Each structure stands twice: as C-alpha cells, then as structure tokens.
N, C-alpha and C positions, 0 to 999 in steps of 0.2 A: 629409511621405515619400513621393515614390513608390511607388508598388509594387515589388515585386522578386519577379521571379520565380527559385521553387527549385524543384531539384530532388532525390529522391530514388532511388540507383541502385540493384537489385537483379541480382544477377549471383550465378552458382558459381565457386567458386573448390577448385583442389586442391593434390597437393603438388609440380606445376611451377611456378615461379615467374617462369618467364619468362612463361608462358601466364596465367598469375595476371594478370601485369604488363600484356599485351599486351586483358585481358579488360578491366581497366579504363579502360583508353587507348579503346578504343573507343569505350565506354556514355560516358566522358565529353564525346568528340565526340557523340556522337550527345545528350546534355541540352543540351549547348551551340549546336550547330544548332538546337533548342528553342528558343532564348533565352534559357535558365536565365542565372542568375549567381552563384549558390550551390549547389553538387553535393554530396550528401553522400551514399560512400562507404559499404560494411556495414562489417563488422569481422573483421579477421585478413584484409584482401586480398590480403595476402604468400603465406598459407600457411594449407595446414587447421592447426585448433588440436589437434593432434595430434603427437606426438614419442615418440620412445625414452626421454627424460631431460632433463634441465633443459641439459646441455650443448649435446646438435641443437637446443635450441629455442634457446638463445642463439647456433651456429653460424651458422644458417639464415637469424636477424632480419635486419631492417633496419639500417644504421647511417649515423647523419651523412653526408650529400653521398654515399652510395651511386647503383647506377645507377636503382634501384628510386624510391624517393624525391626523385631530380634529376627523371625522368623524369615523373614525377607535379608537381613545381614547373616545371617547361618548359612540358607540358599548358596548365595553370591560364596561367601567362604566354602561351602562345600563341592563348589564349580567350580572353583580359581575365577570366577568372575567379576565384573563390575558389571553392575546394577542398580537402573534411573528409576526412580519410582515417584507418583504422584499421589497424595492423599490429603484428605483436610484433615488436621495436625495443631493439635491444644498445647500452645504452649507456656510456659511456666510462668508468662506476665500478664497473662489473662485472654489473648487473642486467641484468634484461630483462624490459622492460612491453608489457602492451598497451595502444599508445601511439597518441593521437590527436594528428592535424597538421593544420591550417589552412594551407594556401599561398595567400595574394594575387594579385591581379592582374597584376601583375605577376614572380612567381614567387616572392615572399620570402617567406617562413617568419612567419607572424601569432603563433602559438602552440600550443604542445601541453604533454600532459597523459598521464598513465598511467593506466590504471584503479585505481581503491580499492577497489572490491569483486572478487574471485574467484571462478569458479567453478567449481565438481570441481575436475577436472583440471588445471585454470588452475592452480589452487594447486601443479602438482606442479613446476611450468615455468618459474610469473612473477612475479613481483615485485606487490605490491601498491605502491600510491603512497606517497609520500610527503607529499605537496603536493596542497593542491586547485588546480584547473583553471583557468585566469586568465579572463576577461571579455574577452573583445576587441571591441572597439570599433573599425567598422567603416562604408563608407559605407551598406553596406547594413543595421547598424542591430549592438548589441549580441550579440554570438554565446559561450555556453555551450557548451563538448562534454563529453559521455559515451557511456559505451558498453554497450549488452545488460542483464550480470545489474546492475549501478547503478543501473537504471532499474524491475527488480523489485522494488526497494525505493525510499524517497522521499526520503532524504537529501542524492545528490549532486545532484539533479534542485533539490530545495528549495531550495540550499545555492545553488547558480547561478542561482536566480531572486531571493532573497533579496540576492544583490550585483547585482543591478544586471540579468544577461540578458535579454535582451527575445524571441530565439529559441533552442532549444537545440537540437543537433544528437546525434543518437544514431543510434550505425552498432553492428549486429547482426550474430549468428551466434548463431541460436535455431530450436529445428523447435519450438517453445512454442506454439500457436494462442492461449492468452490472449496472449502480448504486443500482436499485433493487437488483441484484442479487450478489453482490458482496460488492461494496462500501459505501452501506450505513450501510447493518449491522456489516460488519467487525471493523466499527470507534466503536461501543458498545461494540463486545467480546475482542477486543485488552485492552482498558481501561475500561471492566465490567464498564460500564454506562450504561442508557439509553441512547435512541436515538429517539424523534420524525420528520420523516423525510414528508414536504409538500414538492410535483411533479406537476409539470402543465401538462395538457392535451395541444390537440390543436396545431393549429398551431404556433411554434416558431417565422415564420418568415410572415409578410404582405403578406397575399394569392393571393394578387396580384403579388408577385415575387414569387411566389414558382416556378414555372413553370420554370422561366430563371436559378433561383437559384439553384433546384434539376439537372439541365443539367450542369450547370456550375462545380459543384460538385461530376457531377455522382453518387448522393445516389437519390431513388426513393422520392418523395415528399411525401409519406405519412411517411417516416420517417420522417422527417424533423417536426416530430409534439412531444408536451411531452410526453415520456412516462407513469408517470400517477404510477400508485406500491406502490402510497406513505405508510407509514408504519411505524410501532411501533417495537421497537426491545431491546427485554430484555438483561441484561449486560452481559448473557452467548451467544449470539448473534441468539438468538429464537428471529423471526420475528410471533410474538405476535397477529397481525393486521396488515392486508394488504388490501390495493381500486387494483381494478381492471387497468386494463393496458389502457383504452379507458373511457373517460367519465368521469362527477363528481361525487364526490366520500367524506363522511366526514368518514373518519376511528376513532374510535373510542377504548379505548382499557383501564381498569382500571390498574397502574401499584404503584408498591411502591418505591419510592427514595432510601429508605434507605436501598436497596439489592444493591445502587452502593457505600457503604462504603464499602461492604465487598471487598479487591482484594487480597481474598487468594486463588492458583489454589489448586488443589487435595491433593498434594502432601504436602501443609503448606506454599508454596512460597507466598510471597506480591510480586506481579509484578511489584510494585512503589518502593518499599522497595529496592530491588535487581537489580533497574536497576542504571546504571556506566553512571556518565553524564559527566567523565574526559575523556570518549572514544567518546562521540560524536559530541566535538567540532566542526570537519570540518562540522557540519549541519551550524553552526552560522559564515559560513567564507562565503565572497563575491563569487558569481558565477567565475565560472574560464572559465567553457568549460570542453568539455572531451580533457583529453592533451594527446592520444594515438591512435594508428587506428582502424581501425574497425578491429575485429578477424575474426575468418574464416565464409563461408557463410553457412558453414554445420557442425555438428560435432553429432558422432554416441555416444548416452552415454547409460549406463544400470543399473541399480539398481538390487543389489545383496542382502539375506536374507537366514537365516533356519542356521542349525548346521552347526557346521566345517566344516565339510565332503561336504555339499552343500553349502557352500558358497566359499568353495576351487573350486569344480569342476565346480559351474557357471561361477564363476571369469578368469578361465582357459577357459570355453567355450567360453564370449562374450570378452575378449580378443584376440582369438586367429580365434571368425566371424568379426573381427572388429572396437567393441569397441574402444575409443580411452581416453574414460571416464565413470570407474567402480564405483559406488556409495557401500559402502557394507555396509549394518547397524552396524555393528559387528563382529569382526574376530581378526585375530592374524596378527598382519602384518609381519610379518617373514615367516607364512606359504605362504599367499596371494604374495607378493611377490614372491616368488618362483614359484607360478600360472602363474607371468606375463612374466617368460622366454619365451624367443624369441621372444615379439611387443613391442611396442614401445608405450604400452596404459599407463595408468596412474590409478590407484586407491585410493578413498578416503575411509580409514576403519576406525569406527565408534569404540573407545576407550573409556573404565571408565572414562579417563584423557580428552577424547577430542578425533577429530578426525585424520587420519593423513594419509598424501598426500606419496604414494609411488609407485617406475616403479619397474624395473625386478633387477637392481640393487639396491637395498633398498630404507629408508626412502630417502622423497626430506624438507618437514616440517612437524611441529605439529601443531597444533591450538589448546591450551586450551579452554576450559572452562571459558566463561569469565561474568557470572552471577553467582547472590546465588550459592554456593559449589564449586566456583572453584578450585581446586585442590593446584591451587599456582605455578604451573607451569610456565615457561617463555616457549615462542614462541622462538621453537629451531630448529635449520636446522643443519644437517647431512648429509656431505659428502656422495655421492653414491659409494665412496668406502670402508666405513664402512659395509661390510656386514652383510645379516639376517638371514642368515643360514646355516651350513655346506655344503648346496648344490648350495647356492650361492658362497662360499668361492671362490669354482674353477673355477668363471666367472667375468672376468672383463667387465665393461664396452662396449672395444674395440669387448671382447668379444661378447656379445648381440646384436651389429649393426650388425654384421656380422652373427649373425643366423637369423636374420630378412631377410636379402639379398638384403638392403636398405641401402645406404648410407644416413646416417642424413643430413641433411642442417645446416648450423651455425647455425642460429638460434632453430631447434631441438638438437643440438648435445650440445647446451651449456644449454634447460631444461634436457638432461638428462645425461650429465655427469658434470653441475657445478651450480647446485642450489641455491649457497649462489646468488651468479648473480642474477639469476634468480629471488629471491624473490626481494621483496617489502615491507615494512609498511606502514600501514595505517599512513596520516597525525595527528598533534595534539598533544601535549603535552604527555610526560609520562605515565601511568596509575595512579593512585592514587589507596592506598589499597581498595580491596570492601569490604561491610559496615559486611563482616565477619572474615576482616581481612585476606584475604587469594588474591592471583592473586595480586601482589604487581608490575608487571610492564607488563603484559598481556595489548597485544592488538590485532584490526583484522591483521590477515596477506594478502596477496596475493600473487600470483606465476604466475608468467608469461609463460606461455607454449603454443607449437608450435601452435595452435590453439587459443590462447586470454588470456587472465587473468581470473582465479581461484580466490575465494575462498571458503574457510569454518567453515561451521558454528554448533557448538555443538549440542547437544540435550538439551535442556534448558534453548539455547541463543532465540533460534529459535521463542519467543514469541515477542522479542523486533525487533519492526520498527525501533530504531534508527542503530541497526546494519547494516541492509542491507540497511540503505541510505547513511551510511558511506562507505559501501560496492561498492555504486552508483558510490558515490562522488571521489573512489579511479578508476573507471573506468572496474570493474569486467561487465565480460561478462558470467558467469556460478558461480551458490553459489552451493556449493555441502554439504547437509544438512544429518546429521546423528542425529533421534531422534525417543523419544518412544514418543506419542502423547498423551498427559492427559488429552485435553478436545476437544471435536468434532471439536471446529471451528481453531482448529491448522491447519489440513487439507484442511478442505474444504471453509474457509475464509482467514487464514492469510496468506499462503505459496503461492496462487496466488496471494494477493493484493501486496507481498511482490514482485512479479514478476511483475503484472502489476502497479505501483504507481514508479518502479522505471526502468522499463527495463531493468530485467534482466532475465535470465534465470536456473530457481529453480531447482536440480535434492533430492530427499528429498527421502531416506533413511530412511526406519519404520519397527520394529518386523513383523517378519511372520504371524500374527493374525490380522495387521492392513491393510488397504488399505496405496501404496505408491505410489508417483508420479513425474512424470516429467513437467515442468511447461514450456512450449515453448514460445517462442516469437515468435507474427507471423508478418508477413511482413504487414498485410492488419490493419495497425493501421494507428487511426485518417481520418480527410474528407480533408485532405492535399497531400496523396499522392494516389494513384490508385491502387484502388483495384483486385487482383488476383482474388481473387471469386465474388459471390455476395455479396451485403451489407447486414448485419449479424444484425446493431445494437448497434453492443459490441466494444466499442469501445477499450478498453485496457485490457481487460480479455486475458490471457495467452491461448494457447494449452491444455489441459488438458490430457494428457494419463494415466490412470490409472491402477496401476499393483497392484490386487484386493488381500484381504488377503486371507492369503494359496496358492497364486502362489510366486514362489521362485525369480523369475527373470523375468526383462521385459525390453524390448529396447527403445528407442525412437531415434528421432532426434533434434536438437535443432540449435538455428541460434545466434552463439556468433555475429555477425556481425551485428545483427539487439539490440542489444545494445544500439549502437552509435544511434538510431535514437531515438528520445525522446520528438519530439514537437509534443504534442495531440492536439494541433490545433495553426492553426497564432499570433508567436509571445509567446507561452506557451509550455515552457517547461518542461518536469516533474520535475526533479532535480534541473537545475538552477532553474526555474520558482516558489521552496519553499520560502517561507519566509524570509528567513537567516536571516534580522535585527530582527523578533520580535520572537526568539525560546530560550530567554532567559531562560522559565521552563521547556528546553527540554536539557539545557547543564551547568546551574549552579545546584547547592545542593540549 
C-alpha cells in the first residue's frame, strides 16, 4: 500500500454549535490543503460536554441528516477525503450517544459507533454503546474508532485490533497530560497498530462557570482546558508527529497501514496468536466491586539484579533494611531463601520456568509462564517445611520467628507458615492448552500476604494487558514482574499503563543492562479526592522510581491500600467500568 497521509486536528469548542461547526470545517480545509487523506477531529465537536440535564443533552445533540453532520459529509466529498468526527448524537430510539462517525470521500457514512465507557458526568447525560464499533475496510486501510475514556483502559482498542483494525482513530476531550504521555501511545504499541489521536484545546467547561467549578474541584482553572498534544503513533509506540500543548493545530504524518499487520516481537513471538483467551474470562463477567479490604498503607519494596553473588548479597541487605517484598530478576530460590534468614521478607525470584515466591522457610508458590513458550508446569504450592538448602534444614518456621524477635500476628503466621491456605487462584474456567500445546492447567495465582494481595508475572507474560486486568479483578494490590524487555515500549509505556489502568502497584526487575522500575500508585488520583500535593494534570499515571541500568539494587515505597481506589471520576470505575458486555474479541477465540 502507498503511504497514507493522515491528520489529527486539535481545536476548541464552546456552547455555540454553529461556531463549532465553522471551526471544524476551517481546520478540515487546512488539513486537506496539506494533502491529508484521513482527518480525525476531537470528541464532542458539536458542543461542550456540559449540560443541565439529560433532556438538554438530547435536544442539542446531532441527528441523522441534520445540518451539522451534513456539512461534515459535504466537506469530505468536496475534498475527496475520509473524516472521522465525534459528537453527541440523538438516536431514533431515544438514546443519546457519544458517537463516532466516519464519512468517506464521496460523503457517504461508512460507519458509526457509540462510546462504550463514559467518563464522569457523561453518565448523567449520555447512554453507553450497546454494541462494538465496526472495522471499516477502506482504500486507506482497516479503520477502527474509539473516544477518550475508552483509551484510558485497554479493552476497546484491544478489541478493535484483535478484529483486524490497522489504524485506530481516537477523538479526545481531555485535560489530562497523561493521555499524550501514556494512554494514547501505549494503545499503538501493545497492539502493534497505528493510532491517530485528536484532542481538544481551550476550556472544556463554560468559561463563565470556570471559577466556580475550579474552586469546587480544587483545580486551577487553567487545568480545565483541553491538553492538546494531538498525535500520530506508529505500531512500535513511537510518536511520529505531535501537536502543541495549546493552540489550534493540524498534525500531519505519512503512515503505512500495512505495518500494523506485523504482530511479531523481536524473538518471533506473535503477540496475538499467543494470547490465552480462556484465561481472561473474568473480564467478561459482570462487575462485582472489590471483595476484600484495602491493603496496607505502605510497603517497602526492593528490586535486585546482577550475578548470583550480587543477587544473594543485595537480597540479604534489602531484607535486613526492612524491605518486605524483594523482586529479583533471576536467581536460585534455594540460595536466596537462605539470604532471607532472620527476616519476615518475601522475595519473588525469576527462573527459567517463571517467578517463584519464597520466604526464609522455603518456596511459597510458583507461577509458570502462561503465554507462548510456557513450560507446561502447573502453579505449585510447596509447604514451607520443604526446605531448600542444608542451611535451612535446621531452621523451622518457629526458629525463624524467634530469630526476628517479633511474634507474628495470626495473619502473618498464616502467610509465613501455611501458604496453601493463603493462596487463591484467579476465577474462571481451567485453562485450555496454549497454542503451542503447553501449559494445560496454568492460571494466574494470587497470594495473600500480611500487607495485601500479590500476583507474579513472568517474562513474556507482561505484554498482555488482559493478564493484569484479571489481577485487578482478583483484588491484587501489587504485581511483581521479572522480565527481560524485548522492546522499548514495555517499560516506557506498557508497565506504567498496567499500573494506571488497573490501579495496581507494579514492581519490575530486569537484567542489569536494562532500567528496572517500581510503578507506585499515588493517592493524588482523580478530581474527586483531595490532592496532597499540587495538581499536576496527570490523573492516573503512577509514580515511577527508576533503577538505572548498571545499578544492582533499588528501593521504593508503594501503597497497597491505593489499589482499592479505582474511581477515576464520578461514576467511572477503572476496573468495574470496563465494557464487560462487549469484550468477546478478548475472551473468545
């Protein structure tokens, strides 16, 4: 296919519908003059997302064949281009949607779909989609459409890519800076597709109400403006063109949609063929809310990597210094369990078959790799009386407790001496054989520890967003990942997004030649809770503590309790707000 010139347009909208249409048409003309064949406009182009009630939203919304949509279709025909626009739309059945439309170069309507996950007050005025959006096969490639909040979680973009979309068109109405830095580019990288994303600028609420709303929210008025930075992102997560933070812009790039048909990683793994839909069944289950209490307010964690001697030394030092969870990129569980003697720390150790959870008394649990290349080992629980070295053979759990000088609580004792009762398995059916015929009954395990619930993810499994979603649905507070990153996006975008979209603390240990990181949840989350620090414009991005390449150990604090705080906005839960009725592309083969 010849290169396709695409444009992402950023503009301001107001309560003046005619003025908004004029802005859209003017910038469509600008994009067409620059040779754009596909033009993407922001979300809610017809009117600010601000209404007195549902009836007003329905009354102001566009309708089939009305002057607003007709003018957009006519402009597509006049320029011979494809135009994607998002508006509030009054459907003939009485529903009001946040609706995406794609008009073709002859002005014909090629496809439309409603927003599946609504944000905050949108729930007061709009109706969520009742069906998934189409994959639209055009001369420019196979196109899929979504909008704003749908890109803050993974399911909608993932479903479009799994159904064959090469280019995803995202219309936004967002003031959040982490849209441009994280949520937009990660959808390209994790699915190996192109993303063309157009965001708003200017006030997102009526200017006359900004002082009042700013005071009520505790957010400076300037932060209630569209964040701009519209962008075009390649299938490897590279931002090939980006607009400014403020001001109108037409962001242009030439893309090759066929690049999105290549789903292979550098090691030859096909990221879609190796998926395990049978493991992801909980994603399609009705929301049930969090079923367990919040974890501890704070937890000291450490990341360790290096040769065997370094791993043993640094693990012992980290445990002695008070780290309760140590994630070791690679090591011998027997040796490292001995290094925990005299402490109540747990360590997650990367091995060839997957991470192993240990404490001073032995192995607590094993998590086999679950995707492509799995060993076929089933998750295994080993009682802590099964000692791992001659040094440990003379030390019983009681001896270990005495050595620490602290009598454990009942909960602590259970986690330390009875790991079988402390383990829970992810809900859903037993796993079926993986595509390569291995891993016949493997599943994601969760382990209850004194500070909260832990899950472990093996190298190679960490690129699958569905697995972390299952962890969130199982009320996990911390995920320990042992990985060797094969692509830059995995650490730069993938793991921070797994933390952000699921409200999970993620501790990632990599080899010494790569950066490692801890992605901790901040209490400064959403506009609906008071911030401890100044408002930064980043709504869900985790706090990142990087362990630079060449540094053997890094320490950080995480907050297990923050995993229970999932309301990104009023009536919008990051986990329970997923479009669970419409995720068949993720959970079925």
